[in-house]
C-alpha positions as a printed Julia matrix, in Angstrom:
411×3 Matrix{Float64}:
   7.6   -17.41  -18.21
   6.06  -17.11  -14.76
   2.63  -18.83  -15.26
   1.06  -16.24  -12.7
   1.28  -13.78  -15.23
  -1.57  -15.52  -17.2
  -4.14  -14.84  -14.18
  -2.77  -11.49  -13.95
  -3.21  -10.4   -17.49
  -6.8   -12.51  -17.31
  -7.87  -10.5   -14.43
  -7.22   -7.21  -16.18
  -8.53   -8.16  -19.43
 -12.23   -9.31  -17.51
 -12.22   -6.36  -15.45
 -12.07   -4.14  -18.4
 -14.75   -5.84  -20.23
 -16.54   -6.03  -17.07
 -16.42   -1.88  -17.14
 -17.34   -1.95  -20.82
 -20.67   -3.88  -20.42
 -21.51   -1.97  -17.08
 -21.66    0.98  -18.47
 -23.28   -0.36  -21.79
 -25.97   -1.41  -19.19
 -26.71    1.49  -17.27
 -25.53    4.44  -20.0
 -27.92    6.02  -21.92
 -29.42    4.66  -25.14
 -27.33    5.7   -28.21
 -24.46    6.84  -26.61
 -21.75    5.69  -27.21
 -18.86    5.16  -24.1
 -16.49    6.23  -27.18
 -18.15    9.88  -28.37
 -16.7    11.65  -25.15
 -19.85   11.5   -23.11
 -18.27    9.99  -20.07
 -19.25    6.45  -18.69
 -21.47    5.36  -16.36
 -22.17    6.04  -12.89
 -21.8     2.53  -12.2
 -18.87    2.04  -14.5
 -17.07    4.89  -12.99
 -17.0     3.11   -9.59
 -16.15   -0.12  -10.95
 -12.74    1.77  -12.73
 -12.48    2.93   -8.8
 -12.67   -0.07   -7.52
 -10.54   -1.57  -10.32
  -7.54    0.93   -8.74
  -8.33    0.22   -5.35
  -7.9    -3.46   -6.65
  -4.7    -3.14   -8.21
  -3.11   -1.96   -5.21
  -4.68   -4.45   -3.03
  -3.11   -6.63   -5.71
   0.4    -5.67   -5.0
   0.01   -5.44   -1.33
  -0.83   -8.9    -0.88
   1.46  -10.02   -3.49
   4.78   -8.6    -1.61
   4.96  -10.63    1.39
   5.36  -14.28    1.54
   2.53  -16.32    1.55
   3.87  -17.87    4.55
   3.66  -14.78    6.46
  -0.02  -14.05    4.82
  -1.02  -17.46    6.18
  -0.06  -16.59   10.18
  -3.03  -14.26    9.61
  -5.61  -17.0     8.29
  -7.09  -17.81   12.1
  -7.61  -13.85   12.6
  -8.85  -13.44    9.22
 -11.42  -16.37    9.46
 -12.53  -14.96   13.13
 -12.9   -11.62   11.83
 -14.91  -13.02    8.65
 -17.55  -15.2    11.19
 -17.94  -12.32   13.28
 -19.03   -9.75   10.68
 -21.18  -12.8     9.08
 -22.6   -13.11   12.64
 -23.43   -9.28   13.13
 -25.25   -9.62    9.82
 -27.85  -11.8    11.4
 -28.09   -9.49   14.72
 -31.57   -8.72   15.27
 -31.83   -4.89   15.62
 -29.0    -4.02   13.76
 -30.19   -0.39   11.9
 -31.6    -0.64    8.68
 -29.37    1.98    7.32
 -26.3     0.08    7.84
 -27.26   -3.48    7.45
 -29.4    -2.98    4.52
 -31.52   -6.12    2.62
 -31.26   -6.8    -0.73
 -33.52   -8.71   -2.34
 -34.43  -10.2     0.67
 -30.79  -11.08    1.73
 -28.63   -9.26    5.06
 -25.17  -10.03    3.07
 -23.83   -5.84    3.08
 -22.5    -3.75    5.26
 -23.23   -0.23    4.35
 -20.08    1.73    5.12
 -20.98    5.24    3.2
 -18.98    5.63    0.59
 -19.49    1.71   -0.48
 -21.09   -1.87    0.55
 -19.14   -4.42    2.0
 -20.16   -7.86    1.49
 -18.3   -10.29    4.51
 -18.56  -13.56    2.45
 -16.56  -12.17    0.08
 -13.57  -11.95    2.25
 -14.73  -15.29    4.08
 -13.66  -16.96    0.46
  -9.67  -15.53    1.46
  -9.67  -16.98    4.91
 -11.55  -20.07    4.18
  -8.56  -20.7     1.65
  -5.89  -19.25    3.97
  -6.91  -21.46    7.18
  -7.63  -24.61    4.82
  -4.39  -24.62    3.47
  -2.48  -23.68    6.69
  -4.07  -27.04    8.37
  -4.01  -29.43    6.11
  -0.13  -28.24    5.17
   1.86  -31.16    6.71
  -1.03  -33.21    7.74
  -2.01  -36.54    6.5
  -5.16  -37.14    8.15
  -7.86  -36.22    5.65
  -6.63  -39.54    3.97
  -9.0   -41.09    6.32
 -12.81  -40.9     6.74
 -12.96  -38.88   10.22
  -9.98  -36.67    9.24
 -12.16  -34.8     6.43
 -14.14  -33.61    9.53
 -12.2   -30.85   10.84
 -12.06  -29.37    7.38
 -15.46  -29.85    6.86
 -16.21  -27.47    9.89
 -14.3   -24.59    8.54
 -16.55  -24.76    5.43
 -19.69  -25.82    7.73
 -19.91  -22.7     9.54
 -19.18  -20.08    7.32
 -21.75  -22.13    4.84
 -24.52  -22.06    7.3
 -23.93  -18.51    8.25
 -24.47  -17.42    4.6
 -27.17  -19.48    4.16
 -29.08  -17.92    7.17
 -28.61  -14.02    4.99
 -29.95  -15.63    3.19
 -27.37  -16.16    0.15
 -27.17  -19.73   -1.51
 -24.98  -18.36   -4.7
 -22.21  -18.04   -2.29
 -22.92  -20.4    -0.03
 -22.85  -22.85   -2.92
 -19.08  -22.14   -3.8
 -17.57  -23.11   -0.4
 -17.74  -27.0    -0.62
 -16.63  -27.07   -4.43
 -13.41  -25.42   -3.31
 -13.22  -27.48   -0.18
 -13.11  -30.62   -2.47
 -10.95  -29.17   -4.76
  -8.15  -28.66   -1.82
  -8.57  -32.41   -0.27
  -8.24  -33.81   -3.7
  -5.0   -32.31   -4.43
  -3.71  -33.09   -0.72
  -4.41  -37.02   -1.81
  -8.11  -36.79    0.09
  -9.43  -40.62   -1.16
 -12.12  -40.36   -3.68
 -13.96  -42.93   -2.32
 -14.63  -40.87    0.78
 -15.5   -37.86   -1.24
 -17.84  -39.67   -3.57
 -19.82  -41.31   -0.6
 -20.27  -37.97    0.74
 -21.62  -36.48   -2.19
 -23.87  -39.51   -2.94
 -25.2   -39.03    0.88
 -26.2   -35.23    0.8
 -27.3   -36.16   -2.72
 -29.72  -38.11   -1.27
 -30.7   -36.05    1.89
 -30.99  -33.0    -0.94
 -35.13  -33.93   -0.84
 -35.28  -33.17    2.7
 -33.89  -29.77    2.75
 -36.92  -28.59    0.21
 -39.06  -28.12    2.68
 -36.7   -25.53    4.76
 -36.51  -23.48    1.77
 -38.14  -20.09    1.41
 -40.77  -19.26   -0.91
 -38.6   -17.38   -3.54
 -36.1   -20.43   -3.6
 -38.71  -23.09   -3.87
 -39.78  -20.62   -6.89
 -36.27  -20.51   -8.4
 -36.49  -24.27   -8.26
 -39.83  -24.74   -9.85
 -38.97  -22.39  -12.53
 -35.99  -24.19  -13.65
 -37.86  -27.56  -13.72
 -40.66  -25.56  -16.25
 -37.84  -23.96  -18.38
 -36.37  -28.0   -19.0
 -40.03  -29.16  -19.79
 -40.01  -26.28  -22.44
 -43.49  -24.75  -20.42
 -43.08  -20.79  -20.6
 -45.67  -20.23  -18.75
 -43.43  -18.3   -16.28
 -41.75  -16.03  -18.59
 -43.6   -13.32  -17.11
 -43.3   -14.13  -13.64
 -40.96  -16.89  -12.15
 -38.39  -17.55  -14.96
 -38.48  -13.82  -16.03
 -35.25  -12.48  -15.41
 -34.07  -15.84  -16.66
 -36.01  -15.38  -19.97
 -34.79  -11.97  -20.77
 -31.15  -12.88  -20.17
 -31.51  -15.63  -22.78
 -33.28  -13.3   -25.32
 -30.28  -11.09  -25.0
 -27.9   -14.11  -25.5
 -29.82  -15.06  -28.59
 -29.93  -11.22  -29.97
 -26.04  -11.7   -30.4
 -26.01  -14.55  -32.39
 -22.11  -15.26  -33.27
 -20.46  -11.92  -33.74
 -22.76   -9.66  -32.03
 -24.12   -5.88  -32.64
 -23.39   -2.91  -32.77
 -22.86   -0.45  -30.0
 -25.75    1.56  -30.47
 -28.07   -1.35  -30.96
 -27.02   -2.84  -27.93
 -27.43   -0.43  -25.58
 -30.91    0.02  -26.68
 -31.98   -3.6   -26.39
 -30.35   -4.33  -23.35
 -32.34   -1.3   -22.01
 -35.83   -2.36  -23.29
 -35.16   -5.79  -22.93
 -35.31   -5.01  -18.69
 -33.36   -7.31  -17.57
 -33.34   -7.24  -14.04
 -29.34   -6.96  -12.55
 -28.08   -6.64  -15.88
 -24.4    -4.54  -14.54
 -24.78   -7.66  -11.74
 -25.37  -11.44  -11.55
 -26.59  -11.28  -15.24
 -23.66   -9.22  -17.1
 -22.82  -12.29  -19.14
 -25.83  -11.74  -21.44
 -24.75   -8.13  -21.93
 -21.44   -9.59  -22.91
 -22.96  -11.71  -24.99
 -25.51   -9.44  -26.77
 -22.53   -7.19  -27.65
 -19.99   -9.48  -28.65
 -22.07  -12.43  -29.52
 -21.01  -16.15  -29.22
 -17.59  -15.47  -30.08
 -17.43  -12.82  -27.27
 -18.63  -14.99  -24.59
 -16.32  -18.12  -25.68
 -13.82  -15.59  -25.68
 -14.92  -14.64  -21.99
 -14.68  -18.27  -21.1
 -11.05  -18.49  -22.25
 -10.23  -15.58  -19.93
 -11.59  -17.8   -17.43
  -9.83  -21.05  -18.53
  -6.26  -18.6   -18.6
  -7.14  -17.32  -15.55
  -7.79  -21.23  -13.69
  -4.98  -22.83  -15.67
  -2.45  -20.26  -14.92
  -3.17  -20.49  -11.4
  -3.12  -24.53  -11.22
   0.32  -24.23  -12.91
   1.83  -21.73  -10.25
   0.11  -24.72   -7.83
   1.76  -27.84   -9.56
   5.23  -25.71   -9.76
   5.21  -25.21   -5.9
   6.81  -27.83   -4.06
   5.92  -26.21   -0.68
   2.26  -27.77    0.67
   0.67  -24.17    1.95
   1.72  -22.56   -1.48
  -0.07  -25.34   -3.15
  -2.93  -25.51   -1.25
  -3.78  -21.64   -1.88
  -3.29  -22.03   -5.34
  -5.62  -24.68   -5.17
  -8.34  -23.26   -3.48
  -8.68  -20.02   -5.12
  -8.88  -20.75   -8.62
 -11.61  -23.75   -7.03
 -13.38  -20.63   -6.35
 -13.46  -18.64   -9.38
 -14.33  -22.11  -11.68
 -17.38  -22.67   -9.65
 -18.58  -19.37   -9.39
 -18.28  -19.19  -13.39
 -19.56  -22.08  -14.18
 -22.87  -21.4   -11.82
 -22.79  -17.63  -13.42
 -23.0   -18.93  -16.48
 -25.26  -21.45  -16.22
 -27.92  -19.18  -14.71
 -27.68  -16.89  -17.75
 -28.43  -19.94  -20.46
 -30.94  -20.9   -18.07
 -29.27  -24.14  -17.17
 -29.26  -23.33  -13.19
 -31.91  -21.63  -11.16
 -30.91  -18.15  -10.67
 -29.57  -17.89   -7.13
 -27.63  -14.35   -6.75
 -24.13  -15.3    -8.0
 -21.95  -12.59   -9.81
 -19.07  -13.3   -12.36
 -15.53  -12.64  -10.83
 -14.12   -9.45  -12.38
 -16.62   -8.75  -15.12
 -19.8    -8.4   -12.65
 -20.57   -4.75  -10.96
 -19.29   -4.77   -6.86
 -16.93   -3.29   -4.87
 -16.59   -6.15   -2.61
 -16.7    -8.71   -5.79
 -13.71   -6.79   -7.75
 -12.01   -6.24   -4.51
 -12.09  -10.26   -3.51
 -10.77  -10.91   -7.01
  -7.99   -8.79   -7.4
  -6.81   -9.96   -4.03
  -6.84  -13.63   -5.05
  -4.87  -12.69   -7.84
  -2.6   -10.89   -5.62
  -2.08  -14.55   -3.57
  -1.9   -16.43   -6.8
   1.16  -13.92   -7.77
   3.07  -14.42   -4.68
   2.93  -18.19   -4.66
   5.01  -17.4    -7.9
   7.4   -15.4    -6.59
   8.32  -16.46   -3.09
   9.88  -20.35   -4.4
  10.32  -22.62   -1.91
  14.3   -23.9    -1.22
  14.99  -27.36   -0.92
  15.05  -28.87    1.29
  11.37  -29.49    0.91
   9.13  -31.03    2.59
   6.71  -33.54    1.05
   3.8   -32.32   -0.58
   0.74  -34.6     0.11
   2.59  -37.25   -1.98
   1.7   -40.62   -0.42
   3.21  -44.19   -1.41
   0.04  -46.32   -1.94
  -3.89  -45.01   -2.58
  -5.12  -48.3    -1.7
  -2.3   -49.65    0.77
  -2.7   -50.21    4.57
  -2.83  -47.53    6.42
   0.44  -47.66    8.02
   2.38  -47.27    4.66
  -0.2   -44.79    2.97
  -0.23  -42.24    5.44
   4.15  -41.7     4.72
   4.74  -39.23    2.34
   7.23  -40.75   -0.24
   9.66  -37.61   -0.13
  10.35  -36.45    3.35
  13.27  -34.36    4.22
  16.33  -36.32    3.12
  19.05  -36.38    0.52
  16.25  -37.31   -2.68
  15.34  -33.46   -1.47
  18.91  -31.9    -1.45
  19.14  -32.5     2.49
  22.34  -34.44    3.81
  21.1   -35.55    6.96
  18.57  -37.5     9.18
  15.21  -38.22    7.51
  12.9   -36.01    9.3
   9.39  -37.54    9.27
   5.72  -36.53   11.07
């Protein structure tokens, strides 16, 4: 069985759970969706987004991923241009309307478009294409270029400000670097330096961002004084999650509890609390298992791909999904500050759902278009701790071992 089927099935199951949960959060109290009353407006829009996402998945899966990779630079530059456009002073408010203080969406009339979502895909494609035949990243200075590729969109997204989306790029970059054979001691040094420098960035945070950090500290200390202001959203989410207990509650009661609990963004960032309220601990674990199935399927595709470009794509994309799920679920459980980040496939939003389905399409693409021999070495090195001259040489260049009877080619 092709491992991409795992990601495809998980994508569909998660999206359907999301549509139901959005209807549960936004529909009328006491009107079950199965009673013929119809879905809530937001849930109907999500159905439309699903149809568009499925079509995008098919379109992106058909051409060879190497053809898609040829457009990585263009996609990256267009994405940067759109991110810059969001920050340009004087842009009409009807075109770029701030939400929760962030200028992150462009109003297209029929739907809102979030450029940072598209930048995730462009970033993975560009880093994958840049690193596919290089080994410079095994030296510390070789990490500069991939770091710059990540730093530019992260900086622009942070200025919106959207710390949630900006926080996803670094885990994705690290996952791709590790898969490409970067030395762990170099990456560890970067993490340690960043952790030591983090307190210096605190004064530069905006007041609401500082308040979120203060709020999470209060929660860990058991201080409930912020439950009606700083920690209101987090407290409401935890109340819904607790109400679900082991197996959840019936639909009419769930609709009433969700409605009168008054959880902000219950159909968006905090939809996981709605899922657990309806289906309980078992339902929450099932959703997490679906994400595990999606990520596991993608990594199996990466492991089976002998081409370095395809392998990098199939590593970078699940890294984005994994980081996003961990942060969102952590927010809902009160373990992480609320930084405004959606739950992939489940949260309401056209840009988010479309991006997730395009990511699924790319995984299917890599699985369908298996490289033919002779194979180029895929980030395999002789000795991680050996002399630089030896460790920089791949262990499997072109040659007889790869099914190619000719002169070995090195780069």
